[in-house]
N, C-alpha and C positions, 0 to 999 in steps of 0.2 A: 551494980551493973546497971548502965543507963537503959531505959525503956526504948524500945523501937519506935519510931514516929508512928507506925500504923498499929502499935501495941502487940504484945506478945501473945495474949490470949483473949478470949471472949468473942461473942457473936457480933453481927453486924446487921445494919438496916441496908437493904438493897433497893436502890432507886434506879429505874430505867425511864427515860424519856420523861422525867419530872415526876413519875408516879411510883409510889411504894409498891414493890413487887409482891411482897407478902412475908409471912414468917417462914423461917428455914428450920429444918430438922436434920441435924448432922452437920457436916463441915461444908461451908461455902469454899470452894477451891479455885484458886488462880493458877493456871498453867500456861507458861510460855516456854516452848521448846525451840532453842535456836538451831537452825541447820548450818552445817559447815561442810566444806570439801576439803579433802586431804591434799597436800601439795607434796610431791615426791620427786626424788632425784635418782637416776640410775645408780649412782656411786654410793648410795645409802641403801640400796635394796628395796624392801618393801616398807621401810621405816618412813613414817611421815616426818618431814623437815619443817612443815608449817601448816597452818589451817587458814582457811579463807571463809569468812562468814558469808551465808547465803540467804539471810533473812531468817524469819521465823517459820518452822514447820507447822506448828499450831500455836494459836493464841485463843485461849478461852477461859471464861469463868463459869463454873458449874455451881448451880444453885438447887439443892433439894428442898423444894418448896412445899409447904403444908397449909392446910385450912385456908385455901384461897377463896376469896369472894368471887362472884360471877364477873365483876369488873375487872379483877385482877387476872382472871383466866383469859378474859378477852384480850387484855394487854400483852400478855406473854405467848399467846398461841397464834400462830400465823393462820390468818383467814377464819378466825373465830368472831362471831358477831353476837353481841348481847342483845337479847330482846327484853320484854318486860319482866318475865320470870325464868328465863333459860339462856343458855349459850348454845348457838348452833355453829357447827363446824363444817367448813368446806374445803374440798380438795383444791390444791393449787399446784402448778408445775411451770417452770420456766422463768420465774421472776428473779430479777437482779436484787439481792438483798442489801448490797452495800448502800444503795439510795434509800433504803428504809431503815438503815441503822440510826441509832441515837446515842447519847452519852448514858453510860452506865456508871454509878457511883456506889461504892462500898464505904459505908460510914460506921465506924465502931460504935457499938451500942454500950450504954451504960445505964442500969436501972430501966431497961426497956425502950430508951430513946437514944436517938443518935446524938453522939458527942458534939458540942457546939464548935469545938476547935477545928476549923476546916483544914489545918495543917496536917490532920490525921486522915483525911478522906482520900480514897483511891479512885481516881477518875480514869475511865476507859473511854475515849473521845467517840469512837464509832463502834458500836456493838448491836448485834441483832440476836434475839432469843430463838432458839430452836428447842422445842418442847418434846420430851419423850414421855409419853403417858404409858405407865405400866402400873395400873391401879389394881390392887388386890382387896377383897373384901373378906376379912378373916377376924377372928376374935382378938389377935394380938397385932395384927399389922395395921400400922397407921398409914393412910393413903399419902403418897408423896408424888409430886410432879417434878420430874427431873428437868431442869431448864438450863441448857448450855447456851451461853452467850458467845457467840463467835466475835472476836475482836479484830478490827480491820485497821490498817494503817491510814493515816490521813493522806489523801491523794491531791490536796490542793496545793497551792504554791506558797512560798514563804516559810515561816518558822514551823507550821504544823505539818509540813511535808514528812511523811514516814512516821509521825508522832502516833504512838499506840496507847500510852497510858502514862500517867503521872501521879505523884503523891504529893498532896498540898492543895492549897485553895485553888478554885476554878480559875481558868483564864479569863481575864476581864474581856 
């Protein structure tokens, strides 16, 4: 059976805004849920006779990250600022995150490094990380930073309008 272009199994290297996000533990998950609306006709009762697409309800990539450096924490946490030996976190409200979004790339990993074949890379053109910090300190619990990248459609003009992701080499 042929192998999927993005591989059937294995970990990946996560890159956002040209920076490696860190190591993952557990599954990096891609979730796109398309919204639809039913089309009905009185003569068919409550049976739908067609569906109309309504865009995506959710578009996200979830990364359970672990063993992050201070620089990586600063990169993926909104309003985190790295100083000499620490990261400081500041509250923020009311910001438009589309303008802050950058490209997210999932690169299949082999022997701990990204595969060189860019045809296997999964690009999300406009993504922004939202970090959910729920850290436990216990004998058996490894600390995990749950990072969910919200993916936005391209709002420009031309061929990137509506584009959310692609598998294959980067667009030149």
